[in-house]
LUMDO-365987 format. One line per field, with one value per residue (C-alpha): residue number from 1; x, y, z. Coordinates in nm, 4 decimals. Example, Ala and Ser with C-alpha at 12.3 -4.5 7.8 and 13.67 -1.06 7.14 Angstrom:
num = c(1|2)
X = c(1.2300|1.3670)
Y = c(-0.4500|-0.1060)
Z = c(0.7800|0.7140)
END
This chain:
num = c(1|2|3|4|5|6|7|8|9|10|11|12|13|14|15|16|17|18|19|20|21|22|23|24|25|26|27|28|29|30|31|32|33|34|35|36|37|38|39|40|41|42|43|44|45|46|47|48|49|50|51|52|53|54|55|56|57|58|59|60|61|62|63|64|65|66|67|68|69|70|71|72|73|74|75|76|77|78|79|80|81|82|83|84|85|86|87|88|89|90|91|92|93|94|95|96|97|98|99|100|101|102|103|104|105|106|107|108|109|110|111|112|113|114|115|116|117|118|119|120|121|122|123|124|125|126|127|128|129|130|131|132|133|134|135|136|137|138|139|140|141|142|143|144|145|146|147|148|149|150|151|152|153|154|155|156|157|158|159|160|161|162|163|164|165|166|167|168|169|170|171|172|173|174|175|176|177|178|179|180|181|182|183|184|185|186|187|188|189|190|191|192|193|194|195|196|197|198|199|200|201|202|203|204|205|206|207|208|209|210|211|212|213|214|215|216|217|218|219|220|221|222|223|224|225|226|227|228|229|230|231|232|233|234|235|236|237|238|239|240|241|242|243|244|245|246|247|248|249|250|251|252|253|254|255|256|257|258|259|260|261|262|263|264|265|266|267|268|269|270|271|272|273|274|275|276|277|278|279|280|281|282|283|284|285|286|287|288|289|290|291|292|293|294|295|296|297|298|299|300|301|302|303|304|305|306|307|308|309|310|311|312|313|314|315|316|317|318|319|320|321|322|323|324|325|326|327|328|329|330|331|332|333|334|335|336|337|338|339|340|341|342|343|344|345|346|347|348|349|350|351|352|353|354|355|356|357|358)
X = c(6.4497|6.4831|6.5887|6.2995|6.4348|6.6582|6.8309|6.9135|7.2818|7.2712|7.1203|7.3723|7.6987|7.5317|7.5379|7.8623|7.6668|7.4197|7.6793|7.6967|7.3795|7.2002|7.4437|7.3856|7.0118|6.9838|7.2025|6.9331|6.6320|6.7275|6.8482|6.4500|6.4691|6.4794|6.6436|6.3790|6.3148|6.1083|6.1310|5.9365|6.0934|6.1954|6.0291|6.0951|5.8687|5.9508|5.9022|6.1507|6.4271|6.3555|6.2666|6.5826|6.8024|6.6769|6.7208|7.1210|7.1221|6.8938|7.2120|7.3146|7.0008|6.8921|7.3018|7.2284|6.8791|6.9469|6.6849|6.5545|6.5622|6.2791|6.2538|5.9123|5.6562|5.4308|5.1364|5.3671|5.3660|4.9928|4.9025|5.0256|4.8116|4.7144|5.0908|5.1503|5.1179|5.4094|5.6897|5.9029|5.9442|5.8008|6.0445|5.8492|6.0500|5.8756|6.0967|5.7463|5.5581|5.3376|5.3098|4.9630|5.0628|5.3288|5.1275|4.8439|5.1855|5.2879|4.9394|4.8781|5.1763|5.0496|4.7305|4.8716|5.0940|5.4252|5.6899|5.6802|6.0042|5.8855|6.1515|6.0462|6.1655|5.8694|5.7213|5.4300|5.3531|5.0703|5.3683|5.5302|5.1947|5.1374|5.2279|5.4766|5.8418|6.0334|6.3039|6.2823|6.5671|6.7263|6.5927|6.2877|6.4682|6.5172|6.2010|6.2335|6.1520|6.4304|6.6392|6.9864|7.0308|6.7760|6.8657|7.2559|7.0681|6.8646|7.1210|7.3012|7.0562|6.9882|7.3334|7.3259|7.0236|7.1602|7.4417|7.2624|7.0417|7.3986|7.4718|7.7168|7.7976|7.5509|7.7853|8.1417|8.2554|8.5942|8.6348|8.3255|8.5374|8.8030|8.4892|8.3028|8.6202|8.7078|8.3435|8.3534|8.6263|8.4388|8.0701|8.3165|8.5356|8.2318|8.0367|8.2907|8.3056|7.9540|7.9768|8.2103|8.0849|7.7135|7.8483|7.8857|7.5374|7.2869|7.2112|7.1942|6.8690|6.8475|7.1090|7.1706|7.2926|7.4258|7.5659|7.5585|7.5673|7.4045|7.5087|7.1939|7.0250|7.2530|7.1866|6.8621|6.8959|7.1558|6.9376|6.6120|6.8089|6.8973|6.4742|6.3520|6.5857|6.6498|6.3627|6.5567|6.5157|6.7293|6.7639|6.8801|6.9347|7.2132|7.5043|7.5766|7.1731|7.2426|7.4802|7.2612|7.0419|6.9910|7.2592|7.1139|6.8411|7.1144|7.2006|7.4928|7.2982|7.2779|7.4810|7.6057|7.7560|7.8591|7.9630|8.1857|8.2723|8.4454|8.7571|8.4971|8.2278|8.5553|8.6206|8.2577|8.1911|8.5642|8.4314|8.1525|8.2390|8.5440|8.2442|8.0130|8.2831|8.3870|8.0310|8.0901|7.8458|7.9401|8.0503|8.2034|8.2880|8.1900|8.5120|8.5137|8.6700|9.0436|9.1372|9.4772|9.4694|9.2470|9.0443|8.9956|8.6188|8.7247|8.5606|8.8392|8.7128|8.8782|8.6607|8.6616|8.8559|8.7004|8.4621|8.4818|8.2902|7.9899|7.9004|7.9884|8.0865|7.6977|7.6871|7.9810|7.8672|7.5575|7.7018|7.8505|7.4642|7.3083|7.5204|7.4990|7.1261|7.1757|7.4093|7.2129|6.8569|7.0497|7.2330|6.8577|6.6785|6.5342|6.4651|6.6242|6.4166|6.0948|5.9602|5.9254|5.5489|5.4648|5.1687|5.1211|5.2501|4.8866|4.6800|4.8404|4.6887|5.0659|5.0103|4.8084|4.8315|5.0771|5.4013|5.7755|5.8079|5.8018)
Y = c(-5.8404|-5.5930|-5.5345|-5.6254|-5.2328|-5.1177|-4.7953|-4.4969|-4.4685|-4.8536|-4.6751|-4.4233|-4.6516|-4.8498|-4.5572|-4.7134|-5.0060|-4.8050|-4.7399|-4.9925|-5.1538|-4.8946|-4.9242|-5.2612|-5.1627|-4.8878|-4.9304|-5.1487|-4.9869|-4.6656|-4.7996|-4.7602|-4.3943|-4.1433|-3.8704|-3.5770|-3.3241|-3.0452|-2.6868|-2.7368|-2.8143|-3.0760|-3.0312|-3.2561|-3.2991|-3.3994|-3.3232|-3.3409|-3.5512|-3.6070|-3.2769|-3.2096|-3.4756|-3.3843|-3.0011|-3.0889|-3.2788|-3.0513|-2.8839|-3.2033|-3.3112|-3.0250|-3.0114|-3.3511|-3.3132|-3.0140|-2.8574|-2.5767|-2.6972|-2.6913|-2.8519|-2.7900|-2.9425|-3.1414|-2.8269|-2.6133|-2.8475|-2.9265|-2.5780|-2.4400|-2.6479|-2.5449|-2.5004|-2.8019|-2.9930|-2.7516|-2.9424|-3.2060|-3.4593|-3.4589|-3.6687|-3.7387|-3.9028|-3.9989|-4.2103|-4.4267|-4.4168|-4.2852|-3.8633|-3.7702|-3.5254|-3.6781|-3.9556|-3.6522|-3.4771|-3.8002|-3.9070|-3.5752|-3.5592|-3.9141|-3.8138|-3.4672|-3.7514|-3.5587|-3.8564|-3.9159|-4.0955|-4.2428|-4.2915|-4.4652|-4.7439|-4.9728|-5.1352|-5.2284|-4.8099|-4.6349|-4.4119|-4.7145|-4.8924|-4.5885|-4.6403|-4.4266|-4.5177|-4.6495|-4.6315|-4.8580|-4.7678|-5.0366|-4.8762|-5.0604|-5.1627|-4.8310|-4.8403|-4.5188|-4.1982|-3.9960|-4.0783|-4.1307|-4.3581|-4.2878|-3.9416|-4.1135|-4.3983|-4.1188|-3.8814|-4.1709|-4.2822|-3.9233|-3.8775|-4.1862|-4.1335|-3.8181|-3.9271|-4.1954|-3.9710|-3.7897|-4.1046|-4.2113|-4.5451|-4.5112|-4.8271|-4.6812|-4.5489|-4.6415|-4.3926|-4.5388|-4.8427|-4.5946|-4.3569|-4.5837|-4.6791|-4.3386|-4.2987|-4.5352|-4.3584|-4.0934|-4.2218|-4.3353|-4.0309|-3.8278|-4.0130|-3.9590|-3.5601|-3.5459|-3.7344|-3.4704|-3.1161|-3.2455|-3.1519|-2.8340|-2.7752|-2.8779|-2.6129|-2.4821|-2.2523|-2.3456|-2.4694|-2.2663|-2.4611|-2.2798|-2.3845|-2.2661|-2.3886|-2.7614|-2.8196|-2.5403|-2.8559|-3.0240|-2.7654|-2.8200|-3.2230|-3.1269|-2.9714|-3.1033|-3.4581|-3.2281|-3.1356|-3.4247|-3.6824|-3.4509|-3.1809|-2.8589|-2.5818|-2.5024|-2.2044|-2.3525|-2.0335|-1.9930|-1.8481|-1.5165|-1.4733|-1.5010|-1.2850|-1.0342|-1.0004|-1.3271|-1.3443|-1.0752|-1.3150|-1.5407|-1.5556|-1.6651|-2.0354|-2.1008|-2.2830|-2.1407|-2.4284|-2.3227|-2.5848|-2.4628|-2.6607|-2.4421|-2.2095|-1.9254|-2.0650|-2.1740|-1.7561|-1.6450|-1.9308|-1.8095|-1.4540|-1.5087|-1.7612|-1.5379|-1.1981|-1.4220|-1.5852|-1.1841|-1.0973|-1.4369|-1.6667|-2.0111|-2.1664|-2.4244|-2.5334|-2.8295|-2.7658|-2.9708|-2.7055|-2.9337|-2.5768|-2.4705|-2.2813|-2.3270|-2.1836|-2.2190|-2.3183|-2.6298|-2.9155|-3.2222|-3.4379|-3.6788|-3.5840|-3.8209|-3.6272|-3.4786|-3.6825|-3.6584|-3.8805|-3.8039|-3.5309|-3.7523|-3.4731|-3.4260|-3.7749|-3.7507|-3.3813|-3.4485|-3.6995|-3.5373|-3.3429|-3.7039|-3.8164|-3.5211|-3.4870|-3.8469|-3.7394|-3.4231|-3.6635|-3.9170|-3.6095|-3.4724|-3.7716|-3.8479|-4.1594|-4.0482|-4.3679|-4.1887|-3.7923|-3.5439|-3.5491|-3.9044|-3.9064|-3.5410|-3.6668|-3.7992|-3.6098|-3.3286|-3.5374|-3.6009|-4.0139|-4.2152|-4.5792|-4.5359|-4.6832|-4.5228|-4.1339|-4.0315)
Z = c(-0.1816|0.0159|0.3959|0.6107|0.8395|0.5515|0.6490|0.4435|0.5826|0.3648|0.0828|0.0652|0.1294|-0.1664|-0.4013|-0.5533|-0.6572|-0.8221|-1.0922|-1.1684|-1.1684|-1.3152|-1.6293|-1.6727|-1.6673|-1.8178|-2.1399|-2.3644|-2.2104|-2.4495|-2.7696|-2.8406|-2.7575|-3.0910|-3.1296|-3.1494|-3.4045|-3.4712|-3.3997|-3.0669|-2.7323|-2.4993|-2.1539|-1.8992|-1.5773|-1.2412|-0.8702|-0.5175|-0.5689|-0.9052|-1.0536|-0.9063|-1.0894|-1.4188|-1.3772|-1.2589|-1.6493|-1.8480|-1.9429|-2.0904|-2.2054|-2.4375|-2.5833|-2.6620|-2.8497|-3.0240|-2.8356|-2.6292|-2.2655|-1.9719|-1.6325|-1.5406|-1.2023|-1.2894|-1.2544|-1.4523|-1.7512|-1.7433|-1.7139|-2.0643|-2.2568|-2.5680|-2.6512|-2.5257|-2.8666|-3.0173|-2.7662|-2.9448|-2.6950|-2.2961|-2.0129|-1.7413|-1.3770|-0.9990|-0.8585|-0.7340|-1.0307|-0.8147|-0.8491|-0.9655|-1.1441|-1.2898|-1.4559|-1.5504|-1.7068|-1.9047|-1.9944|-2.0879|-2.3857|-2.4307|-2.5684|-2.7487|-2.9577|-2.8528|-2.7403|-2.3760|-2.1544|-1.8681|-1.6204|-1.3126|-1.0729|-1.0465|-1.3538|-1.2531|-1.1194|-1.2874|-1.4198|-1.6263|-1.7066|-1.9644|-2.3002|-2.3218|-2.3737|-2.0627|-1.9087|-1.5355|-1.2819|-1.0218|-0.7165|-0.5553|-0.3031|-0.1365|0.0532|0.2840|0.1550|0.1074|-0.1658|-0.2133|-0.4263|-0.6600|-0.7236|-0.8360|-1.0129|-1.1870|-1.2898|-1.4459|-1.6190|-1.7743|-1.8546|-2.0477|-2.2692|-2.3307|-2.4579|-2.6061|-2.8279|-2.9302|-3.1057|-2.8330|-2.7045|-2.3874|-2.2324|-2.3886|-2.0682|-1.9519|-1.6824|-1.4842|-1.3361|-1.1802|-1.0986|-0.8878|-0.7092|-0.6554|-0.5503|-0.2977|-0.1265|-0.1111|0.0278|0.3357|0.3408|0.4086|0.6406|0.8501|0.7617|0.8596|1.1721|1.2681|1.0996|1.2081|1.6080|1.5495|1.4252|1.6735|1.7598|1.3994|1.3215|0.9453|0.6806|0.3945|0.0355|-0.2757|-0.5396|-0.9531|-1.2775|-1.3202|-0.8530|-0.8361|-0.8894|-0.5902|-0.3401|-0.4516|-0.3908|-0.0280|0.0887|0.0225|0.2516|0.5324|0.5259|0.4499|0.7049|1.0008|0.9429|1.0294|0.7798|0.4471|0.2519|-0.1082|-0.3666|-0.6309|-0.5501|-0.6475|-0.5865|-0.2261|-0.2795|-0.3119|0.0207|0.2007|0.3770|0.5994|0.6973|0.8375|1.2332|1.3547|1.4222|1.0522|0.8620|0.5118|0.2421|-0.1312|-0.3817|-0.6294|-0.9600|-1.1203|-1.0634|-1.1406|-0.8497|-0.6068|-0.5889|-0.5885|-0.3207|-0.1343|-0.0891|0.0497|0.3157|0.4235|0.4212|0.6124|0.8681|0.9487|1.0914|1.3043|1.0396|0.9750|0.6181|0.4713|0.0555|-0.1385|-0.3509|-0.6646|-0.8940|-0.8231|-0.8656|-0.7117|-0.3580|-0.0348|0.1176|0.4977|0.4795|0.2257|0.3036|0.3389|0.1293|-0.1277|-0.4745|-0.8057|-1.0465|-1.3298|-1.5824|-1.9391|-2.0542|-1.8168|-1.5911|-1.2707|-1.0542|-1.0197|-0.8177|-0.5975|-0.4815|-0.3113|-0.0850|0.1621|0.2698|0.2276|0.4795|0.6996|0.6828|0.8265|1.1142|1.2438|1.2568|1.4929|1.7141|1.7466|1.8254|1.4677|1.3118|0.9746|0.7529|0.8916|0.7664|1.0320|0.8891|0.7788|0.6415|0.5115|0.0505|0.0934|0.2809|-0.0090|-0.2394|-0.4376|-0.4670|-0.7127|-0.4562|-0.1035|-0.2078|-0.1680|-0.1903|-0.5191)
END
């Protein structure tokens, strides 16, 4: 049973529990997913938070399947016909299962005889009832629009699918127990950090979020959460690309947030942050690299140690942005659980039926 008045803060806090819940719920379901063969691509289809989760795990899924892989929005996927017939497989992710274009993409894959996997949080949704291989995530209780627990569950399920396709036991991950304890500590610490950091952003005109590699997806998701929850303009981009002109559009009220996962990424982020602050601009770095050497711009948080079986840094990196969005909303007098323009998705024709946002 869900809460009568669920809060985004509650779902952010429950993400450590969601790791164990997802492992238990997904491990038996993915046994039906075969290894993919053939010369075609594996294409991943989703929008919003679902797109970001797919993009984050794109490299892991492609390496596991031994296939070229691309992440597309549903409309971009559908525009490929008649080339769709050459695909080896398609995977469609929609948290609510009610995204009209995502359902259309999955149906097209099925109609063309392409091995099609659907991943959703609702077993009775329009997406889940299609005659496709399906994975149901344990997130149906997250009835608020902006997904946090749903993003975590999606990332882990997709990484589990990658491990299964590779021929490994998706449940064989002794490091998970240690990660969950560290992850729980991070969630608590990040809430305190966000409370303090948000106080410095009361006059912010935009939040720029930058990352590289798989953490470009984290930047997209972190920026999306700030836009959805706090109603503040965001500027997500790839870090190197941002260094080639985008900074010229920033003001002294724009907060730059960099995500770094490797020593090389940290070096670029630190160089960019130092350059921005020389001009009186604001910058901070979420450094997950574990590299020696501190930057004065580092966000001091107890990041969980790097995982070897699963790319669990994807789960960790987004947490500060989730809390920051929630705290910024409260400081600006917004209700975090209410989107800035309620009903906009329906007006845009994005939903087949009423339901939680995908």
